[in-house]
N, C-alpha and C positions, 0 to 999 in steps of 0.2 A: 128159171122163170117159165111159167106155163105159157102155152101157145096163145091163149086168149089175152093174157096180160101183155105179152110181147106185141101182139097185133094191136091191142088197144093203145099202147104207148106210141106205136107208129102212127096210129090214127090221130092221136092228139097232136103229134108233130105236123102231120099233113094238114089237119083241120085248121091249125093256127094260121096257115098261109092262104087258106081258101075262103071265099065268101060263102054265104048261106046256100046259094044255088049249086055251087060246085061240091058241096059236102056230100050230097046224095050219091054223086058219081064216085067220090073218093071212098065212100063206105064199102062199095063193092070191091075196090082195090084192096082195102084192108082185109076183107074176107079172103081174097086170093093170097095175100101175104100170110095170113094165118094158116092156110092150107099148105103153102110152101114150107113154112116152118115145121109143120107136122110131118110133111114128107121127108124133110131133111133129118128130123129126129128119128123117124122110122128107119131110114137108110143107115144111120149111124148105129142104131141098136141091132139091126140085122148084121152089119159088118162086125160089130163087137161079138155077137153070138157065134159067128163063124170062127172068129179068132179063139174064143174060149174052147171051142171043140177041137182045136188043133192041139196036138201034143207038143207044146212048147212051154218054156219057162214063163212065168207070170210077168217078169220084167220085160221080156221080149214082146209079149202081147201088149203090155202097156206102152212100150216104145213105139210099136207099130200104130196103135190107136192115136198116140200123140202126133206122129208124123202125118197121119191122115187128117187130123184136126187142123194142123198147121197148114197143110195144103189147101184145105177148104177156106181158111181165112186169107191165104195168100192169093187166091184166084181173083182176078179183077172184078168179076161179077158177083163174087160171093157164093156162086153156085158150085156144087161139088164137081170135080173133074171126072169125066167118064174114063173108065179103064178098058 
């Protein structure tokens, strides 16, 4: 799912619970969410590119990427853990 689509979906969920006056404030939050999604995708692509450059078996690289993705989803805030 593209960043804008993800942010828009989140926006609709938030907007459903807000009144008309609160929606303007929530719109800026959606923009921030969109940026966070883009930053996370960038981080993952950079990490993947580093692993591809390593002289390892493709299955090992895939396993390491899967572990990092699972760590991301397991963290309480949903934010990537710093190394």
